[in-house]
Structure formats: structure tokens, C-alpha cells
C-alpha positions in Angstrom: 16.7 -12.3 26.8 13.7 -10.8 25.0 13.6 -7.0 25.3 10.0 -5.7 25.4 8.9 -2.1 25.1 5.4 -1.7 26.7 3.6 1.4 25.2 0.4 2.4 27.0 -0.9 5.7 28.4 -2.3 4.0 31.5 0.1 3.8 34.4 -1.8 0.8 35.8 -1.6 -1.1 32.6 2.1 -0.4 32.3 2.6 -1.6 35.8 0.6 -4.8 35.4 2.1 -5.7 32.0 5.6 -5.1 33.4 4.8 -7.3 36.4 3.7 -10.2 34.2 6.9 -9.9 32.1 9.4 -9.4 34.9 8.1 -12.3 36.9 8.9 -14.6 33.9 12.6 -15.5 33.2 14.0 -14.3 29.9 12.4 -10.9 29.7 13.7 -7.3 30.0 11.1 -4.5 30.0 11.0 -0.8 29.3 8.1 1.5 29.1 6.7 4.4 27.1 3.6 6.5 27.9 2.6 7.3 24.4 3.6 6.9 20.7 5.9 9.9 20.7 7.9 8.5 23.6 8.0 5.1 22.1 9.5 6.4 18.9 12.1 8.3 20.9 13.2 5.0 22.6 13.2 2.9 19.5 16.9 3.3 18.5 18.3 3.6 22.0 16.5 0.6 23.6 16.3 -1.5 20.4 13.4 -3.7 21.6 12.8 -7.2 20.3 9.0 -6.8 20.7 6.7 -3.8 21.2 3.3 -4.0 22.8 1.3 -1.1 21.5 -2.0 0.3 22.8 -4.4 1.4 20.1 -6.0 4.4 21.9 -3.4 6.9 23.2 -3.1 10.7 23.3 -0.8 12.7 21.0 -0.2 9.8 18.7 -2.5 6.8 18.5 -1.3 3.2 18.1 -1.9 3.0 14.3 0.1 6.2 13.7 2.9 5.0 15.9 2.9 1.6 14.2 3.2 3.2 10.8 6.3 5.2 12.0 7.8 2.1 13.7 7.6 0.1 10.4 9.5 2.9 8.6 11.9 4.0 11.4 13.0 0.6 12.8 10.8 -2.4 11.9 10.3 -4.9 14.7 7.6 -7.3 15.9 4.6 -5.4 17.3 1.7 -6.9 19.3 -1.3 -4.5 19.4 -3.3 -4.1 22.6 -7.0 -3.4 21.7 -10.3 -3.1 23.4 -13.0 -5.7 22.7 -15.3 -3.3 20.7 -16.2 -3.0 17.1 -13.9 0.0 16.7 -11.1 -1.8 18.6 -11.4 -4.9 16.5 -11.3 -2.8 13.3 -8.2 -1.0 14.5 -6.5 -4.2 15.4 -7.1 -5.7 12.0 -5.9 -2.4 10.3 -2.7 -2.8 12.4 -2.1 -6.3 11.2 -2.4 -5.0 7.6 0.2 -2.3 8.5 2.7 -4.9 9.8 1.8 -5.8 13.4 2.3 -9.5 13.9 -0.5 -10.1 16.4 -2.9 -8.4 18.8 -4.3 -9.1 22.3 -7.6 -8.1 23.8 -7.1 -5.7 26.7 -8.8 -7.0 29.9 -12.0 -5.1 30.6 -13.4 -3.6 33.8 -11.0 -3.9 36.8 -7.9 -4.9 34.8 -6.0 -6.2 37.8 -8.6 -8.8 38.5 -8.2 -10.4 35.1 -4.4 -10.6 34.9 -4.2 -14.3 36.0 -6.3 -15.4 33.0 -4.7 -12.8 30.7 -1.1 -13.5 31.5 -0.6 -16.9 29.8 -2.0 -15.6 26.5 -0.1 -12.4 26.7 3.2 -14.2 27.3 2.6 -16.7 24.6 2.0 -13.9 22.1 5.1 -12.0 23.1 7.3 -15.1 22.7 5.7 -15.9 19.3 6.3 -12.3 18.2 9.9 -12.4 19.3 10.4 -15.4 16.9 8.4 -13.9 14.1 9.9 -13.3 10.7 9.4 -9.8 9.3 9.9 -8.8 5.7 12.9 -6.7 4.8 12.8 -3.0 5.7 12.3 -2.0 2.1 9.3 -4.2 1.8 7.8 -2.9 5.0 8.3 0.7 3.9 6.6 -0.1 0.6 3.7 -1.7 2.4 3.1 1.3 4.6 3.3 3.7 1.6 0.8 1.6 -0.4 -1.6 1.3 2.5 -1.5 5.0 3.1 -2.5 5.6 -0.5 -5.4 3.1 -0.2 -3.7 0.6 -2.4 -3.0 -3.1 -1.9 0.7 -4.3 -2.2 1.6 -6.5 -5.1 2.9 -9.9 -4.2 6.3 -10.7 -5.8 6.5 -13.9 -7.9 8.3 -16.7 -6.1 10.3 -19.6 -7.6 8.7 -23.0 -7.9 9.1 -25.5 -5.1 10.6 -28.9 -5.9 8.0 -30.5 -3.5 5.1 -29.1 -5.5 4.1 -32.3 -7.3 1.0 -32.4 -9.5 -2.1 -34.2 -8.2 -5.5 -35.0 -9.8 -8.4 -32.7 -9.1 -10.8 -33.8 -6.4 -14.2 -35.1 -7.6 -17.5 -34.4 -5.9 -18.4 -32.2 -3.0 -15.9 -31.5 -0.3 -14.5 -29.0 2.1 -11.3 -26.9 2.5 -10.2 -26.7 6.2 -7.8 -23.9 7.1 -5.9 -23.7 10.4 -4.0 -20.4 11.1 -2.8 -18.3 14.0 -0.1 -15.6 14.5 0.2 -13.5 11.3 -3.0 -15.0 10.0 -5.4 -12.1 9.1 -3.1 -10.6 6.3 -2.3 -14.1 5.1 -5.9 -15.1 4.9 -6.7 -11.8 3.1 -4.1 -12.7 0.5 -5.3 -16.4 0.2 -9.0 -15.8 0.0 -8.8 -12.7 -2.3 -7.0 -14.9 -4.9 -9.9 -17.4 -5.1 -12.8 -16.9 -7.6 -16.5 -16.7 -6.7 -16.9 -19.9 -8.6 -14.7 -21.9 -6.2 -16.7 -25.1 -5.8 -16.1 -26.1 -2.1 -17.0 -24.3 1.1 -13.9 -23.1 3.1 -13.9 -23.3 6.9 -11.3 -21.3 8.9 -10.0 -21.8 12.4 -8.1 -18.6 13.0 -6.9 -18.3 16.6 -8.6 -15.1 17.7 -10.4 -13.7 20.9 -14.1 -13.4 21.1 -15.4 -10.1 19.9 -13.0 -9.8 16.9 -14.1 -12.5 14.5 -17.3 -10.9 13.4 -15.4 -7.7 12.4 -12.7 -9.9 10.8 -15.3 -11.8 8.7 -16.9 -8.5 7.6 -13.6 -7.1 6.6 -12.7 -10.2 4.5 -16.1 -10.2 2.9 -15.4 -6.7 1.5 -12.1 -7.8 0.0 -12.9 -11.1 -1.5 -15.1 -12.4 -4.4 -16.1 -15.2 -2.0 -18.8 -14.6 0.6 -17.3 -14.5 4.1 -19.3 -14.9 7.3 -18.7 -15.7 10.9 -20.0 -19.1 11.8 -21.7 -18.0 15.0 -24.7 -20.3 14.5 -25.4 -23.5 12.5 -25.1 -22.5 8.9 -25.8 -24.7 5.9 -22.6 -24.7 3.9 -22.6 -23.7 0.2 -20.0 -23.3 -2.5 -18.2 -20.0 -2.8 -18.6 -19.2 0.9 -16.0 -19.0 3.7 -17.0 -19.7 7.3 -14.8 -18.0 10.0 -14.8 -19.7 13.4 -16.1 -17.6 16.3 -13.4 -16.3 18.6 -12.9 -18.3 21.9 -15.1 -21.1 20.6 -14.5 -23.9 18.1 -15.8 -24.2 14.5 -17.0 -27.7 13.7 -18.8 -29.6 10.9 -22.1 -31.2 11.7 -25.1 -32.6 9.8 -28.7 -31.4 9.7 -31.7 -32.6 7.6 -30.8 -30.2 4.8 -27.1 -31.1 4.7 -23.8 -30.3 6.3 -23.5 -27.3 8.5 -20.7 -25.2 9.9 -21.3 -24.2 13.5 -19.7 -22.8 16.7 -19.2 -25.3 19.5 -18.1 -24.4 23.1 -14.3 -24.6 23.5 -13.0 -27.9 24.9 -10.2 -27.9 27.4 -8.6 -30.8 25.6 -7.8 -28.4 22.7 -5.4 -25.6 23.9 -6.0 -23.2 21.0 -9.3 -21.8 19.8 -10.9 -21.9 17.4 -9.2 -25.3 17.1 -7.8 -26.5 13.8 -7.5 -30.1 15.2 -11.1 -30.2 16.2 -12.3 -28.7 12.9 -10.5 -31.3 10.9 -11.6 -34.2 13.1 -15.2 -33.1 12.9 -15.1 -32.9 9.1 -13.7 -36.5 8.9 -16.8 -37.7 10.8 -19.0 -36.7 7.9 -16.9 -36.8 4.8 -14.4 -39.3 3.5 -10.8 -38.1 3.7 -10.3 -37.7 -0.1 -13.1 -35.1 -0.1 -11.2 -32.9 2.4 -8.2 -30.5 1.9 -6.3 -29.3 5.0 -4.3 -26.1 4.8 -2.0 -25.2 7.7 -0.6 -21.7 7.7 1.4 -19.3 9.8 1.1 -19.6 13.5 2.6 -20.5 16.8 2.2 -23.9 18.5 1.1 -27.2 16.8 -2.7 -26.9 16.4 -3.9 -28.9 13.4 -0.7 -30.9 13.0 -2.0 -34.2 14.4 -5.4 -34.1 12.7 -4.0 -33.0 9.3 -1.3 -35.8 9.5 -4.2 -38.2 10.2 -6.1 -36.7 7.3 -3.2 -37.2 4.9 -2.7 -40.8 6.0 -6.4 -41.6 5.2 -6.2 -40.1 1.7 -6.9 -36.5 2.2 -4.8 -33.7 0.8 -2.8 -31.3 2.9 -0.9 -28.0 2.3 1.6 -26.4 4.6 2.7 -22.8 4.2 6.4 -22.5 3.4 8.8 -21.0 5.9 9.8 -18.3 3.4 6.4 -16.6 3.8 5.1 -17.7 7.3 5.4 -15.0 10.0 5.8 -17.9 12.5 6.7 -21.3 11.0 5.3 -23.2 14.0 2.1 -24.9 12.9 3.0 -25.5 9.3 6.6 -26.4 10.2 5.5 -29.0 12.6 3.2 -30.5 10.0 6.1 -30.8 7.6 8.3 -32.4 10.3 5.5 -34.9 11.0 5.3 -35.9 7.4 1.8 -34.6 7.2 2.1 -32.2 4.2 1.5 -33.1 0.6 2.8 -29.7 -0.5 4.9 -27.0 1.1 4.1 -23.8 -0.7 4.8 -20.1 -0.2 1.6 -18.1 0.5 1.0 -16.7 -3.0 0.9 -20.2 -4.5 -1.5 -21.8 -2.0 -4.6 -20.4 -3.9 -3.2 -21.7 -7.2 -2.9 -25.2 -5.7 -6.5 -25.0 -4.4 -7.8 -24.0 -7.7 -6.0 -27.0 -9.3 -7.4 -29.4 -6.7 -11.0 -28.1 -6.6 -12.8 -27.8 -9.9 -14.8 -24.6 -10.3 -18.6 -24.5 -10.7 -18.1 -22.4 -13.8 -15.3 -20.8 -15.8 -13.2 -18.4 -13.7 -13.0 -15.9 -16.5 
């Protein structure tokens, strides 16, 4: 039984979210009208997952999340409006320790619940299975974020599966698939790569429409690499990261001037979007497998597993994030089980591996 605490100041939203959860087996639901009431119920109800509205009176969602992560850390799914401010708040929440977010239905909320419910339930189930850092680590993260500082990443022991491999030769692409827990993980990965990194990086991060432009802008301000949302066909260049547009797919195509990253309408044959499977398959249409590196990171489901397993079989290189650092070891775990991973690495070491595989355009110093 998954115990869910729904925190929202709207009686209608509490009623609709509660209806979605109670109509599914395996859920128990309690409610709070604002952040203050949510904190009062933390220790008594002991929820497995909290859904937390961003905009609330008395105490907003970010303030409440900060307190939850200190008082009694547990998986939190933020509920945010599809606006620039809402997107920024959702991404701040992920940095503070929330495991995921969901876009609140707009307009007449009750009319959109049939399409909203499957995504909502999937995110709650994934959050319930999420791995959170120890309480001490979470407290440290909140304190550092409050001071405007970024947390230091502890050194991790070497993996016995981390065999050496020769550096790639020539032009190529790095293809990243990632879902639940992805934004903070991508921030850590990309900020560790130098501006001289020689290959373009394409990212399929499962995210709703309306959030990826803000996400790309946020990453661009944190990384030496240039980060953009691939909302239109863009000629790819070294030292640039292309984030797939939400609720669409990011694919590789060719124009007269060269290879481009572009958004493509979502296909029903791919259940998650932007789709990592579709990204990898599109890249293999234009480049030989040895010129491609697939990276599958934290996330629910199995998106990217089949295509990256095929990529490895054809001579490409693949990296799966280790269970020790993944918030949800679904996608990378399935890649490992399928025999599709050349390396299984904790998050802080993935950038090091990429730097060894891809020669820089110039000295990193």
C-alpha cells in the first residue's frame, strides 16, 4: 500500500487527485490544504509520497519542500502550472530534493483528468520506488542551496566493470536518455564537461511541454557547454547540448549543411517523450555505431534500453548509471540486465568516462 499525502489549497484539485488515487488499487490517501498543515501531518501520517502544489497561501511549495527534506525526507512530486514561473519553480524544487514534477491541468481541471491520470499515477508509483540520499545528505543539500552554493559530490570507489576503452576517432554524437530524477543529474553531468568537449550532446529528458525551454536556459547558465532547446532544426556543433522539446521527440536528421537536431511530433509507438529509443535509432540512420555513445541515466520504465542494446551490438559505446546514484534504477537497470551497457558508473564518474572516450578540441586546462 502506497500512502500518498496530497497537498493543495484547491478543494477541487484535492478531490480530483484523491479520486484518481482511490480508484486504483494499492493507494491510501490523506490531504492537506497548505504547507503548514502538510508539515503537521508528516510524522503522524508518515506518507510514502507527497504531491505538493507550488503556489499555496501561508507557505508555498518550495518553502514546504525545504522543511520536509529536513523534518522527514520522503519522495515528493511537485505539481506546477505550465508557465515560465511554474517551470522555474519546478526545477528549483528538483534541486532541493523533489524527485519529479507534474504539470497541473489547465482550464477546467475536471475535463482533463482522463488524460492526466495515467501520467500522474505513473509518477506517484515511480516516486514511491525512488531512492533518496540519507537524511544527513539531504539536510546538507538544503543548507547549501539556501546559501546559494552547490553541494560537493563525494568521491566514489572505482567500479570493477569500468574497463578502459580507446578514445573515439572523428565526429560523433553523445545521446542521453533520462527521466525521473533527471534534471539534477543532468546538471551534475553537464557541468563537469569542458567547453572544449568535441561532440554535440543530445538529451531526451522525459518532461512535459512548456518546461524544457526553461530547463535548457537553466542548464546553460550552469555549464561551460552551450545548452539549447531543440525546438526547431538546429545544425549541431561541438560544445553544444540539445535538449528535446517536451511532449515531442528529439531526432537526428540531415540538411545540406550537415547533421541537425530537431523536434519531431511524438509517435504513439513510443510511450515516453522525448523518446530515448527514437533518438538513438534516428542517430544510427546517419552515423555508424562506433561514432555514437549512448548514456542511459535515472528514470522509470525502459525507454532507451532496446535501442542502446542494439547500438552496443553494432559497435557503439554505452554507459548506464549505477544503482548507487540513480533516483530510480529503471531505465539504466534494464539496460544492464539486457547486456546493453559497456560501463555501469555512478553519476560523478560518467563525465570522466565521456572525457576519455571523446577527444577534446583543445586542452581542457
